[in-house]
LUMBA-494618 format. One line per 3 residues: number of its first residue (from 1); for each residue x, y, z of C-alpha. Coordinates in steps of 0.02 Angstrom, whole numbers, plus 32768, in hexadecimal, padded with zeros to 4 digits. Example, Ala and Ser with C-alpha at 12.3 -4.5 7.8 and 13.67 -1.06 7.14 Angstrom:
BEGIN
1) 8267,7F1F,8186 | 82AC,7FCB,8165
This chain:
BEGIN
1) F0E9,20B0,8B99 | F065,209B,8C18 | F009,2001,8C0D
4) EF45,1FE9,8C1B | EF2A,1F53,8C98 | EE9F,1EE3,8C5F
7) EE23,1EA5,8CDD | EE80,1E0E,8D4A | EE5E,1D6D,8D09
10) EE12,1CF5,8DA5 | EE1A,1C69,8D46 | EE7B,1BCC,8D8F
13) EF34,1BBF,8D80 | EF6C,1B75,8CD0 | EFBB,1AD8,8CCA
16) F05B,1B0C,8C9A | F06E,1B6C,8D3B | F055,1AB6,8D98
19) F0CF,1A80,8D18 | F13F,1AF9,8D53 | F121,1AEA,8E0A
22) F15E,1A20,8DFA | F1FA,1A4A,8DA1 | F235,1AC7,8E19
25) F206,1A41,8E9D | F253,19BD,8E49 | F2F3,1A22,8E48
28) F2FD,1A4D,8F0D | F2D6,198A,8F38 | F36B,1956,8EC9
31) F3D7,19EB,8F03 | F3B7,19A3,8FC8 | F3C9,18EF,8F74
34) F46F,1933,8F47 | F4A2,197D,8FD3 | F47A,1900,9051
37) F515,1898,90A2 | F4B5,17F0,909B | F436,1803,8FEF
40) F390,17DB,8FFD | F302,17A6,8F83 | F2AC,1850,8F2E
43) F203,17D4,8EF4 | F1A0,17EE,8F7C | F1BD,18B2,8F79
46) F192,18BC,8EC1 | F0FB,1833,8ED1 | F0A8,18D1,8F63
49) F0E2,1944,8EFF | F08F,1900,8E61 | EFE6,18DE,8EBC
52) EFDB,1981,8F09 | EFF1,19F1,8E6D | EF6F,195B,8E24
55) EEEA,19A0,8EA9 | EF29,1A48,8EAE | EEF8,1A58,8E04
58) EE56,19FF,8E16 | EE19,1A60,8EA6 | EE5C,1B0E,8E50
61) EDC9,1AF5,8DCC | ED46,1AF8,8E4B | ED21,1BAC,8E8E
64) ED69,1BBC,8F43 | ED27,1C29,8FC3 | ED75,1C99,9047
67) ED58,1C31,90D5 | EDAB,1B98,905D | EE48,1C18,9025
70) EE57,1C37,90E9 | EE5D,1B6C,9120 | EEE3,1B6A,9080
73) EF51,1BCD,90CD | EF3C,1B92,9193 | EF63,1AF5,9159
76) EFF3,1B29,90E2 | F054,1B76,9197 | F00B,1ACC,91F5
79) F073,1A6D,9181 | F117,1ACA,9182 | F11C,1ABD,9246
82) F0EE,1A00,920C | F185,19EF,91A9 | F1FD,1A48,922D
85) F1B3,19F1,92C7 | F190,1950,9280 | F217,1931,91F9
88) F253,188F,9251 | F19D,1847,925A | F17E,1868,91A7
91) F24A,1833,9177 | F203,1793,91D0 | F159,1774,9167
94) F1DD,175A,90B3 | F282,171A,911B | F2E9,17AC,9105
97) F35D,17C5,9184 | F35E,1861,91F8 | F3FE,18C4,91E9
100) F41B,1925,9292 | F496,19AE,9252 | F423,1A48,9251
103) F434,1A7B,9190 | F408,19C7,9149 | F373,19BF,91C0
106) F32F,1A7B,9191 | F361,1A4D,90D0 | F2FC,19AC,90DE
109) F268,1A11,913B | F26F,1A86,90AB | F237,19F0,9024
112) F1CF,19A8,9081 | F170,1A47,908A | F182,1A6C,8FF0
115) F12C,19C7,8FBF | F090,19BA,9034 | F05D,1A71,901B
118) F045,1A41,8F5F | EF94,1A11,8F81 | EF72,1ABC,8FBA
121) EFB1,1B13,8F1A | EEF7,1B3B,8ECD | EF26,1BF6,8E9F
124) EFBA,1C44,8E3B | EFF5,1CA0,8EDE | F00B,1BF9,8F38
127) F05A,1BB8,8EAD | F0D0,1C5A,8E90 | F118,1C42,8F52
130) F14A,1B83,8F35 | F1E6,1BF6,8EEB | F1EE,1C41,8F98
133) F22E,1BA3,9009 | F279,1B49,8F5E | F2F3,1BEC,8F65
136) F306,1BF7,9021 | F352,1B35,9016 | F3B9,1B39,8F82
139) F418,1BE4,9000 | F418,1B68,908C | F44C,1AD3,9018
142) F4F1,1B5A,8FCF | F52B,1B62,908B | F56A,1ABB,9099
145) F588,1A6C,8FEE | F594,1ABA,8F51 | F59A,1A40,8EC2
148) F58B,1A48,8DF6 | F4FF,1A02,8DEC | F4AC,1A6D,8E91
151) F4C2,1AEE,8E13 | F46E,1A99,8D71 | F3C9,1A76,8DE1
154) F3D6,1B36,8E23 | F3F4,1B6E,8D76 | F34B,1AFE,8D45
157) F2FA,1B54,8DE2 | F309,1BFA,8DB8 | F2C5,1BEC,8D07
160) F231,1B6F,8D39 | F20D,1C26,8DB6 | F22C,1C99,8D20
163) F19F,1C2E,8CC0 | F13C,1C32,8D4F | F12F,1CF4,8D69
166) F127,1D0D,8CC0 | F085,1C9E,8CCB | F039,1D07,8D61
169) F078,1DAD,8D10 | F00E,1D80,8C64 | EF7D,1D2A,8CE2
172) EF6F,1DCA,8D2E | EF9F,1E55,8C9F | EF08,1DF3,8C33
175) EF18,1DF1,8B85 | EF2C,1EA3,8B42 | EFC1,1EFA,8AE9
178) F039,1E51,8AF9 | F0D4,1E77,8A9C | F0D6,1F2C,8AF9
181) F0C9,1ED9,8BAB | F167,1E4F,8B81 | F1EA,1ED0,8BCA
184) F180,1EFE,8C53 | F15A,1E5F,8C82 | F22E,1E34,8C82
187) F24F,1ED4,8CF3 | F1C7,1E94,8D5E | F214,1DED,8D77
190) F2D9,1E1B,8D96 | F2B1,1EA0,8DFC | F250,1E2C,8E69
193) F2E6,1DBD,8E58 | F365,1E4A,8E8C | F2EA,1E94,8F0E
196) F2D9,1DE4,8F67 | F39A,1DB2,8F4E | F3BC,1E66,8FBC
199) F347,1E47,9048 | F379,1D9B,9058 | F431,1DC8,906D
202) F3FD,1E51,90DD | F375,1DE8,9147 | F3D9,1D3C,9149
205) F45A,1D59,91E8 | F3CE,1DB0,9253 | F35D,1D2D,9235
208) F3CC,1CAB,9257 | F40F,1CFF,9301 | F350,1D1E,933C
211) F2D7,1CA8,9306 | F360,1C29,929F | F399,1BEA,935D
214) F2E5,1BF4,9396 | F2AA,1B77,9329 | F34D,1B1A,932F
217) F359,1B01,93EE | F29A,1B24,943A | F251,1ABA,93A6
220) F2B5,1A3C,934E | F327,1A2B,93D9 | F3C7,1A11,936D
223) F44C,1ABC,939A | F48F,1B32,9306 | F55C,1AE9,92CD
226) F5B4,1B48,9359 | F634,1BB0,9311 | F6BA,1B76,92EA
229) F738,1C0A,933A | F6F9,1BDE,93D7 | F759,1BDC,9473
232) F7E1,1B59,947A | F7E5,1AE1,9512 | F88F,1AB8,9555
235) F88A,1A13,951C | F88A,1A1D,946E | F860,1997,93FC
238) F8DB,196A,9387 | F8C2,19AF,92D1 | F8AC,18F1,9285
241) F84F,1886,92F9 | F889,17CC,9300 | F806,1743,9353
244) F769,17A9,931F | F714,1714,92F5 | F68F,16EB,926D
247) F6AD,1766,91D3 | F627,1797,915A | F64B,17D8,90A9
250) F5D8,1813,9017 | F5DA,17EF,8F64 | F5D1,1897,8F38
253) F64F,18BD,8EA0 | F6D5,193C,8ED9 | F732,1950,8E47
256) F76D,18FD,8DB6 | F835,18CB,8D87 | F88E,18AD,8CDD
259) F939,186A,8CF9 | F9C4,185C,8C5F | FA6F,181C,8C75
262) FAD6,176B,8C95 | FA95,174A,8D35 | F9E1,1761,8D74
265) F9FD,17AE,8E38 | F961,174B,8EA5 | F94D,17DF,8F26
268) F90F,189F,8F0A | F97F,1916,8FBD | F911,1979,9028
271) F96B,1993,90C7 | FA2A,195B,911F | FA07,192A,91E3
274) FABD,1905,922E | FA92,1923,92ED | FA3A,1890,9343
277) F9FB,18AF,93DE | F9A7,1801,9420 | F90E,182E,93EA
280) F92D,1861,9334 | F977,18CB,92DC | F9B5,19A2,92BC
283) FA0D,19E6,9223 | FA96,1A3E,9290 | FAFE,1ACA,9263
286) FADE,1B07,91BA | FAFF,1B99,914D | FAA7,1BC7,9099
289) FB2A,1BF5,9005 | FADC,1C5B,8F70 | FAE2,1C01,8EC6
292) FB36,1C79,8E51 | FAD3,1CA4,8DBE | FB22,1CA5,8D20
295) FA7D,1CC2,8CB5 | F9DB,1CF9,8CFF | F980,1C3D,8D23
298) FA33,1BE5,8D33 | FA90,1BD3,8DD2 | FB53,1B5D,8DF4
301) FB8E,1B71,8E96 | FBF8,1BF0,8EDD | FC76,1B44,8F07
304) FC6B,1AD2,8E5E | FC5E,1A39,8E45 | FCDB,19EE,8DC0
307) FC8C,192A,8DA2 | FC96,18CB,8D07 | FBFB,18DC,8CA6
310) FBDB,1801,8CB0 | FBC4,1839,8D7B | FB50,18CA,8D47
313) FA8E,18B5,8D1F | FA19,1934,8CDA | F972,1947,8D3B
316) F8C5,1994,8D1C | F849,19A4,8D88 | F79E,19EC,8D7D
319) F72E,1A0F,8E15 | F682,19CD,8E1B | F64E,1A18,8EBA
322) F659,1A8F,8F5E | F6EC,1B0F,8F7D | F7B0,1AD3,8F7C
325) F83B,1B38,8F9C | F8C8,1AA0,8FAC | F8EB,1A6D,8EF9
328) F8E6,19B2,8F04 | F97E,1968,8EB7 | F9FE,18B8,8E8E
331) FA82,18ED,8ED5 | FAF0,1988,8EDC | FADE,1A09,8E67
334) FB4A,1A2F,8DE9 | FACF,1ABE,8D7F | FA23,1AD9,8DA5
337) F98B,1B45,8D1E | F8FD,1B7B,8D85 | F892,1C01,8D8D
340) F8C5,1C67,8E17 | F934,1CF5,8E49 | F99E,1CAE,8EC6
343) F9CD,1C11,8F0B | FA45,1BBB,8F99 | FABD,1B22,8FB8
346) FA89,1AD5,905C | FB42,1AB5,90B4 | FB75,1A3A,90F1
349) FAD9,19EA,90B2 | FAEB,1A03,8FF8 | FA32,1A39,8FD3
352) F9E0,1AAF,8F7E | F952,1B34,8FB9 | F8FC,1BDE,8F6F
355) F8AB,1C51,8FE2 | F846,1C68,8F66 | F7D5,1BD8,8F62
358) F79E,1B6B,8EC2 | F6F7,1B42,8E98 | F699,1AB1,8E48
361) F6A6,1ABA,8D91 | F73C,1B15,8D8C | F7E3,1A9B,8D6B
364) F89F,1AA4,8D6B | F947,1A3B,8D11 | FA02,1A22,8D7C
367) FA8D,19C1,8D3F | FAB8,1978,8DEE | FB5E,1901,8E26
370) FB1D,1854,8E57 | FB7A,17EE,8EB8 | FB51,173C,8E99
373) FB7A,169C,8EFE | FC19,165A,8EAD | FC59,15CF,8F29
376) FCFF,15C9,8ED4 | FD0D,1683,8ED8 | FCCD,168E,8F8E
379) FD3F,160D,8FC7 | FDE3,1658,8F90 | FDBF,16F8,9000
382) FE13,170D,9092 | FDC4,1722,9141 | FD72,17C3,9151
385) FD93,1833,91F7 | FD0A,1870,9266 | FD33,192A,926A
388) FCB7,19AC,9247 | FC49,19CE,91E5 | FC36,1906,920F
391) FC22,1906,92D6 | FBE7,187F,933F | FB29,1888,9389
394) FAFD,18F0,940A | FAC1,1871,9473 | FB2A,1842,951A
397) FB38,1782,94FD | FB79,177D,9459 | FC27,17CA,94A5
400) FC63,176D,953D | FD08,178C,95AA | FD70,16FF,9577
403) FD77,16A8,9620 | FC8D,16AD,9620 | FC37,1600,95DB
406) FC13,1617,9536 | FB4B,160E,9508 | FAF6,1587,94B8
409) FAFF,15D4,9406 | FBB5,1601,9412 | FBD5,154B,9436
412) FB68,151C,93BA | FBAC,15A2,9329 | FC6B,1572,9362
415) FC49,149E,9350 | FBE4,14CD,92A1 | FC8E,1544,9263
418) FD1F,1500,92C1 | FD4C,1471,922C | FD28,14DC,91A5
421) FDAE,1525,912B | FD61,15BA,90E4 | FD01,164C,9111
424) FC73,160D,9097 | FC76,1568,90C6 | FC5A,15AA,9173
427) FBC0,15F1,913E | FB8A,1579,90D4 | FB8B,14EE,9176
430) FB29,1565,91D3 | FA97,157F,9151 | FAA5,14BD,914E
433) FA7A,14A4,91F8 | F9EA,153C,920C | F998,14E3,9168
436) F9AB,1431,91BB | F975,1464,9266 | F8E6,14DD,9248
439) F840,14E2,91E1 | F80C,1588,917D | F75B,15B4,91D8
442) F6FD,1651,91B0 | F674,162B,9234 | F706,1618,92BF
445) F6CE,1644,935D | F701,16F9,93A8 | F7C6,16CA,9416
448) F7B4,1707,94C3 | F7F3,17A7,94F1 | F88D,1777,955E
451) F8F8,170F,94F8 | F955,1729,947C | F920,1721,93C6
454) F9A1,16A0,938A | F9C1,1630,940A | F8FF,1614,941E
457) F8FE,15FC,9365 | F97B,1585,9368 | F969,150B,93FE
460) F8B6,153F,942E | F82A,155A,93AD | F894,151B,9316
463) F7FC,1569,92B8 | F812,1635,925A | F811,1676,91D0
466) F88B,16EC,9143 | F899,175A,91EE | F8D9,16E2,926A
469) F94D,167C,91E2 | F9A7,1712,91B4 | F9C9,174E,925B
472) FA05,1695,9287 | FA7A,1694,920F | FAAB,175C,921D
475) FAC3,1731,92C6 | FB31,167C,92CB | FBA6,16E1,9250
478) FBD3,1774,92CF | FBE6,16D8,9350 | FC62,1694,92C2
481) FCC7,172A,92AB | FC6E,1740,9200 | FC18,17FD,91D4
484) FB81,17FA,91BB | FAC7,1843,91B5 | FA28,1837,9164
487) F9CA,1883,90D9 | F919,18A7,90B1 | F8BB,18A4,9014
490) F865,183B,8F8D | F887,177F,8F52 | F869,178C,8E90
493) F806,16D5,8E7E | F75E,16FF,8E12 | F773,172B,8D5D
496) F6E4,1762,8CD7 | F6FC,16D7,8C52 | F6C9,174B,8BCD
499) F743,17F1,8BE1 | F7D8,1785,8C58 | F7D5,1813,8CD0
502) F7BA,17DA,8D84 | F735,1813,8E06 | F765,184B,8E8F
505) F6D1,1841,8F1E | F6CA,186A,8FDB | F6CE,17B4,8FFC
508) F77F,17B1,8F8A | F7BC,1821,9032 | F853,17B8,9069
511) F8FC,17BC,90E9 | F9A8,1773,90C7 | FA53,177F,910A
514) FAEC,17BE,90B2 | FB93,17A5,90EA | FC41,17E6,90DA
517) FCBA,17B3,9078 | FD64,180A,906E | FD9C,185F,8FAA
520) FCEF,1815,8F77 | FC54,187D,8FCB | FBC3,1847,901E
523) FB7C,179F,8FEF | FAC2,177B,8FF8 | FA8C,16D3,9038
526) F9F3,168F,9071 | F9C8,1617,90F1 | F91D,15EA,90D6
529) F94A,15AE,9015 | F947,14F6,9043 | F8DF,14F8,90E9
532) F84E,1477,910D | F79B,14C8,9104 | F719,14C1,9173
535) F66D,14E2,9121 | F6BD,14BD,906A | F61A,1476,9029
538) F5B8,1507,9052 | F663,1569,8FFE | F647,1501,8F6A
541) F573,151D,8F5D | F5AF,15D4,8F5C | F621,15C1,8EBB
544) F5A0,156C,8E69 | F51D,15F2,8E99 | F5AE,1677,8E58
547) F58D,1659,8D91 | F4C3,1660,8DBC | F4E6,1712,8E23
550) F546,175A,8DBC | F4CB,1728,8D10 | F445,175B,8D7E
553) F4A5,1829,8D9E | F4B6,182A,8CD7 | F411,180A,8C98
556) F3D0,187E,8D34 | F448,18F6,8CE5 | F3ED,18D4,8C46
559) F35B,18FF,8C8D | F378,19A6,8CDE | F3C6,19D6,8C2F
562) F33E,19AE,8BDF | F2C9,1A0B,8C49 | F322,1AA0,8C44
565) F31F,1A9C,8B9E | F263,1A8C,8B9A | F262,1B27,8C2F
568) F2C0,1B8B,8BA0 | F248,1B6E,8B2D | F1B6,1B87,8B8A
571) F1F7,1C3A,8BA2 | F22A,1C67,8B01 | F170,1C35,8ACD
574) F135,1CAD,8B61 | F1A8,1D41,8B0F | F19E,1D24,8A68
577) F0D8,1CF9,8A42 | F09A,1D94,8A45 | F11A,1DF0,89F1
580) F104,1D74,8982 | F054,1D73,8978 | F01E,1CCB,89A8
583) EF77,1CF3,89FB | EF4E,1C8A,8A89 | EEB7,1C32,8A92
586) EE26,1C75,8A6E | ED65,1C3D,8A6B | ED65,1C3D,89A5
589) EDFF,1BD2,89A0 | EDAD,1B52,8A29 | ED0D,1B60,89B9
592) ED7A,1B41,891B | EDCE,1ABA,896C | ED2E,1A4F,8994
595) ECDD,1A64,88FA | ED6E,1A11,88AA | ED75,1985,8925
598) ECB4,196A,88E3 | ECE4,197D,883A | ED53,18FB,882D
601) ECDA,188F,888C | EC5E,18A9,8838 | ECC9,186B,8784
604) ECE7,17B8,87DB | EC2A,17AE,87CC | EC4D,17D9,870C
607) EC0A,1889,8707 | EC6B,18F6,8693 | ECD0,199F,86F9
610) EC7D,1A33,86D5 | EC95,1A95,862A | ECE2,1B45,8612
613) EC6E,1BC4,8651 | EBFA,1B46,86AD | EBD0,1B8D,8757
616) EBE1,1B2E,87E6 | EB20,1B2F,880D | EB03,1AEE,8752
619) EB71,1A6E,8752 | EB37,1A1D,87FE | EA7C,1A28,87D7
622) EABA,19B2,8731 | EB06,1938,8799 | EA6D,192E,8816
625) EA04,190D,8775 | EA81,1880,8738 | EAA1,184D,87F0
628) E9E6,182D,87E4 | E9DB,17D7,875A | EA4A,175D,8791
631) E9F4,1740,883E | EA82,1782,88AC | EA6C,178E,8952
634) EAF1,1815,8957 | EA61,186B,88FF | EA08,18CE,8999
637) EAAA,18EA,89E6 | EAD2,1950,8943 | EA33,19B0,8944
640) EA4F,19E6,8A04 | EAF3,1A1B,89DA | EAD9,1A84,895C
643) EA8D,1B10,89A2 | EAFD,1B22,8A21 | EBAA,1B09,89AC
646) EB69,1BAD,894B | EB3A,1C0A,89FE | EBF1,1BCF,8A32
649) EC49,1C03,8975 | EC03,1CC7,898E | EBD9,1CE5,8A43
652) EC2D,1D76,8AA8 | ECCD,1D24,8B05 | EC79,1D1E,8BAB
655) EBEA,1CB3,8B57 | EC65,1C50,8AFB | ECC6,1C38,8B7D
658) EC25,1BF6,8BE6 | EBE9,1B7F,8B53 | EC7F,1B30,8B41
661) EC6E,1AA0,8BC2 | EBD2,1A6D,8B7A | EBFE,1A85,8AC0
664) EC99,1A15,8AE3 | EC39,199A,8B2A | EBB4,1981,8AB7
667) EC35,198C,8A1E | EC84,18EC,8A80 | EBE1,189F,8A85
670) EBBA,18A2,89CF | EC76,1873,8996 | EC78,17E5,8A08
673) EBB4,17A7,89E5 | EBFB,179F,891B | EC8D,1743,896C
676) EC4D,16B1,89C3 | EBB5,16B1,890F | EC3C,1682,88A1
679) EC92,15FF,891B | ED57,15DD,8910 | ED63,1589,8865
682) ED04,1606,8809 | ED5B,169F,885B | EE0A,1648,8811
685) EDC1,1623,8761 | ED89,16E1,876D | EE2D,1730,87AA
688) EE93,16B3,871D | EE15,1713,869F | EE27,17B0,86DC
691) EEE3,17AB,86DD | EEEC,1761,861D | EE86,180C,85F0
694) EEF4,1870,8640 | EF80,182F,85F6 | EF37,17F1,854E
697) EE9A,1864,8549 | EDED,1841,852E
């Protein structure tokens, strides 16, 4: 059915539209905060946004000339250029660290633009345009970080956009056929989303190769991230580099883990590295063995492990952010339940991977075989022979001819292990030496490029973090003819006091050593466990702040949930109000409200309310006579208001709209004058009296 469009509304945008834009910009700010490695305070952005919104709402109430509109558009473009080229200057004003990675740099530029342009949103079109850079910002963030919190904020953004577009649609179509235009509004909004999404999908690659390179290199001075499949150099760096210098990881939550069983494994395994290069580790030769699936979603190894139940643990992992092809497990898989079609075990490491990635919000459950560090059991194991796949490291100085002089490292290992009776005691002796002669330091300087990492760590730097500690222990074990390798993953050390689950964050990434014991298997050892720490005061303060950080995140999630619920209710009101006959505010209803406020104030002065059938004119004229008899200063004010209020009651809509500000001001003057004459004491007594009459009658 065709709809007849009424004259467009030329008035200022409603305050509800400003509220929707404030909500979607807040969601954008919180998303950028979550996506950065180093967190920053969003309070400056919220302050700028709020002040800008208030200024725009105030300016929008004043008619703007064409020249002013052109000036506002020019300033909008200038702000965009400033946010791209002058972001370091803006960051320095509020103490925010500038991140030089192009994705994070552009994300913060988008956020600055969203907040600074808030002073220019004086029309409904300018308000609706705020959703364009906000959508681009979320799309950019999704290319390098995707977390459950980001998805919630994106849902809030879309709901605020829907509300804003419905408000814009209603302003454009006026008030006629409100019940019939709901379907048209929904079709318009959702078709706009589909077209915008398709255009973004088609145009993004082209813009990235043209304007993106121009902005990132010529304007910003930061090149785009190079293709990860570029040309290989002759001297390829190791897959896992050691001695690389200071490490900095974020507090972003990666997953939640619940472990059930007699033991509590301290690690979640991810990758295994078997070949030492002198500068780090390579995975070496490996193959993928497909796991069998007896029923959909359940997987078991093709060569099942027969281990006692006492050495098995059950683990449930719920991912909180990112995309993951590795299944993080505390040991070797016995059975895995995951929402996947295929799973593979990487041999000889024993890790589990999938070609299909798991995303935030998904979970999996597994039973695993975990080898505990049992000294009595490990001392009974015979010496392990270094055969494939337990090959010696590739570094040439580890294996020398029999008549060649031994290195310092070989001599040290021989001195530490010569008198030890068992393989386990040899490993413990090596760990004890590392713990007593080195220190754990996350801010260690990078090692020189032409040195062996282990020798430089043990004899020169004597400082490092988990990568250097695990590498040193593994290489020293190999010097002692003990099969060893390093394993990357996460350490389980933070628990949620309410649920008992382990909270795993990016900062919990860890590297440890696994040593092979004949007849038992690979057992984990950690040389960092009792090592002295440099900067321990800062770490202690960080742990103290962790509870506050977690509480703030929970509070923030409650605020986001509340905003989502409020926005949904507002959208439902816009859609259902016309169909249910909830009319919008009309001049008559506004006049009735002002009349009721006036009657309520006169009752404080002892004037009875209007009787049934008494017209407003008759009641107000009688009220003027009562005020005149009592000598009230409000008498001339009410006499002046009376004709204007009556005209406002019965005038045409255009005339009523013109009279409304003056009538409202005069009504407020009469009301305030009556309250001033009563005073506080008489006002309280009259309130009590009116309340008594309301309950018990006159």
